[in-house]
N, C-alpha and C positions, 0 to 999 in steps of 0.2 A: 504493500500500500504506500502511495506517495505521502510524504509527511504532511502536506497541506490538506490531504483528504481527512485526516484526523482533525485538523483545524476546522474544516468545513462542518464535520459532524458536531463539533462542540459550539459552533458559532450560533448565537441566538439570531433568529430571523423571523420575518413575517412572510406569509404567502398571500398574494393578492389576486391571483388569476387561476382559479380552480373550480371546475364545474362539478357540483355534487354528484350529478348523474354519471359523470365521467370517472368517478372514483369507485364505482361498483366493481369489486373483484368478481371473477366468474363464480366462485363458490357462493357468494352472497346472491348473485343474480339467480342462480339455480334454487337456492333456499327460498327466496322470495317468490319465485315462480311456483314452487310446490305449495307454499303457504297460501297463495292466492289463486291456485288452480289455473295458472297461465301456461299454455302449451308453447314450448320453445323447440326449435329444430336441433338443439344440441343436447346430447345425452349425458355429457360429463363436463366438468370444469376444464379438463385438458382439451377437449374438443372445442369448447367455446373459446379458450385462449388461442387456439390455432387460427380461429377466424379473425383475430386481431391483426390483420394485415391489410393495409389500406393503400389505395392508389391516389386518393385525394380527399378533400374535406367531405364531399358528399358521400363517398363510400363509407367513411367513418360514421357520418350522421345516420346512415341507414341502420347500422348496428346499434348505435347509441340510442336511437328511438325505440328499438326493440327492447333494450334493457329497461327503458322507462315504463314499459307496459307492466312490469312486475311490481311497480310501486303503486300501492293503492290505499294502505291504511296508515294511521298515525305512527304505529310501531315500525312500519317499513321505512318511513322517513327518518325516524329516530335511529334505527339500526344503520342506515346508510351514512348518516351524518356522523354518528359516534365512531363508526369504523374508520372513516377518513381522519377524524380528529385524533384518534389514538395513533394512527399510522404517522400522521404529520408530526405529532409530538416526539416520535422517535428520531425525527430529523431536526429536533430542537426548534421547531416552529412554535413560537410563543403567542402568535396572533395570526388568525386566518380570516380572510374576507372571501367568501365563497359565492359562486353563482348558482342560481336555480332557474330553469326555464319553466316558470309557473304554468304557461300555456300548454305545456306537454300534459298537464294534469287537469286543469280546469276544463279543457275542451273534451275531456273524457268523463266529466261530471264529478270529479273529485273536488271537494270544497277546499278553499284557501285555508280555512280554519284547521282542517285535517293536516295539511302540509305544514303549516306554521307551528302548530303545537308540537309536532314531532321534532322539527328542526330546532326550535327554541329550547325544548327540553334537553336535547343533546348539548346545546351551547351551555346551558346551566350546569349540566353534569361535567362537561369538560372543564369549566372554570373551577368547580369544587374538587374534582378527582384528578385532573391533569395539570392544573395551574396555568391554563391558557385561555385567551379570550378569542371571540369569533364574531363576525358580522355577516349578514346575509345581503346579497345583491340580487335583485329580481330582474331577469332578462326579458325584454320584449323581443320577439323573434322577427327579424327583418323580412322574412319571406311571407309574413302575414301583413295585413293592411294596417295603416295608421289608426283606422277606426277600431280594430281589434286591440291595438295597444292602449287606446283610451278605455276600452272595456276592462282590460287588465288593471289599469290604474285605479279605476273605481273599485275593483274587487279587493285590491291590497291596501286601500287608504285606511281602513280600520287598524291596520298593522303598521302604519307609517313610522311610529317610534321604534319599531323593531327592524327596520330596513335601512341598511347602510347606504345603498345607492340603487338607482335603476339603470340598467344597461341595455345595450343593443347587441344582439348576437344572432346566431344562425348562419345559414349559407350566405356568403358575402357577395360573390360575383353576380352582378345584375341587380343588386339591392343597395344602392348608395345611401349613406346617412341622410342625404338631403330629403329623402322621402319621409323623414320623421321630425322635421324642424319644429312644427307646431306642437307635437307631442312632448318633445323634450323641453321646449320653452315652458309648457304647462308644468312639467315635473319640477323644473327649477323654481318656478313661482311658488310651488307648494313646499319648497324647502328640501327637495331631494338632490343629492349629488348625482352626477351623470358620468357613466363610464361607457365607452363605445369600442366594440371590436372593429378594427379597421386596419387595412394594410397587411393582412395575412395573405390572402389570395387576391384581394382587390388592389387597385393602384394607389399611388401616393395621393391622388385627388380625393380619395375617400377619407384619408387621414385629415387632410386639410378641411374637408367638410365637417368632420367630427369636431375639430378644434374650433373652427371659425363660425360654423352655423349652429352646431349643437351645444357648444360651450362645454365640451368634455373636460371633466376634472382629471381623468386618466384615459390613456389609449391602451387598449388591450391588443397585444402584438405590435403593430406599427412598423413592421419590417420595411414596408415600401417607402417609408420616409427617406431611405437612403438614395432614392432616385430623384429627390428634390432638395438640393442643398438649402434653398431659402426656407423650406418647410422645417428642416432640421434646426435652422437658426431660430425660427419662430417658436418651436416647442422648447428650445433651450431658454429663450427669453422669457417665456411664460412659465417655465418650470413644470411643464406638463410631463408626468411620468409615463414611461412605457413599461407595460407588464409583459415581458418577453418570455417565450416558452420554446427554447431551442429544440428539445427532444421531440416535442409535439410537431414542430415545423419539419424536422427530419423525417418523422414517421409518416407525415402527410405529403411528403415530396415537395414541400415549399422550398426547401434547400437540399442540395445534394449531399452535403456533409456538415457537421457541426462547425467546422472551420469556415464555411461559407456564410455563416450567420453574421448579421451586421452588429452584433453586440459590442465587439471591441471598437469598431468605428464610432458607434454611438457614444461609448464611454469617453473616447478621446475627444469627441466633439462637445462634451459637456452635457449630454442628455442624461436626465435622471432615469437610469435603467434599473429594473428589478428582474430577478429570475424566478420562474414559477413552473408548475407542472401541467397546467391546463386540464388534461384528462388522464391522470397518472396510471390508472389500471389499464386503459386501452393502449397507452403508448409505452408502457413498461418503464416509466421513470418518474419517481417522486422528486421533491424539490432538491434534495441533496444530490440526486443523480444528475440534475441539470447543472448544479454548481460544479460538480466534479468533471462532467463532460466539457464544460467551458474552461475550467482550470487547465485541463489537458490540452484542449484545442488551441487556446490562446495564450498559454503559459501565464495565466493570471498569478499575480503575487498575493501575498497576505494582505497588502494594502488594497488591492483590487477587490478581493473577496470581502473585505471589511466594508468597503464602499458600497458594494451591492447589498449587503445586509443592512447597513445604515439607511440606504435608499428605501429598502422595503418598509421600514418603520416610518421614515419621514414621509412616505407616499401614502401611508395608511390613513383611513378615516377615523383617527383617534384624537382625543384631546391632547393639547401640547404637553401637558404634564405626563400623560401616559407615554407619549413618544419619548420624552426625556428619560423616563424610567427605563424603557427598553434600550435606548441608546447607551445609557450608563452600563447596562449589562454587557453590551458589546465591548465597551471600553475596559470593563473588568476582565473579560475573557482575553483581550489582547494583552493586558498587563500581566496576566498569568503566563 
């Protein structure tokens, strides 16, 4: 093991780009299917894991949505969330802000109350049992209409105090952020923070729209920024964080190798970059795997790795006092 891999393991960090539905390990998918009498085409966990080979984002989403069918009860959402939080804590993740595609469930007649009670109970148990905090970001899916996004907003408003941000996700190509300008203007007026998936498979123009038209507080992925130097300067000036997911990009053929990822170029340009796992079960890499893959590909130093960890807390939707507390823990780790 490389000596810096041990440093990574011990480094306190936050994870800011992780889809709860994408954390379902095959064993849990099959257990939930049996619990809820859902028929799946895979007979074993090993068979399902072998299906985790993707050509692009859409091929992944097809399997991802199949897994969502197994989630039906409050206990299902609790088990999914708690399983991820336990696994993340092993990577010394002390704070996690996770996505959920609520429309995957409400369109099947599952009540928002059912989903929220399961997830929030897991958050409370993680705080008391694991010593970590968590926040939920609800995603509006861009392949659905803006009118459907407004329906989602009405459904989640009773839970507004428990939602860290509202995001835009789903298949990117052909669905620019500009289609949701009014929706996110309304979200901001109601006090919600805004996060937008952009520039993963879509062009740099999508990232610019997310920043300039939607007022995104964070950009999820954002790889395509590298094609527009003026856009890179804009996000540096605004301090807009990018929540990068290199292993995800590799597994979806967004990049040919980890070394082709723009992480290092972004860091050198002064972009506030963070490393995250996206859909760790499906892509075979949790957050520390992403740190280690980038450490190897880019010969990151202890200082580089510490910067990424600091960025993760600085970019989180936390009170300033909480950020300082986590940043102090990083400083203590480095001092040791």
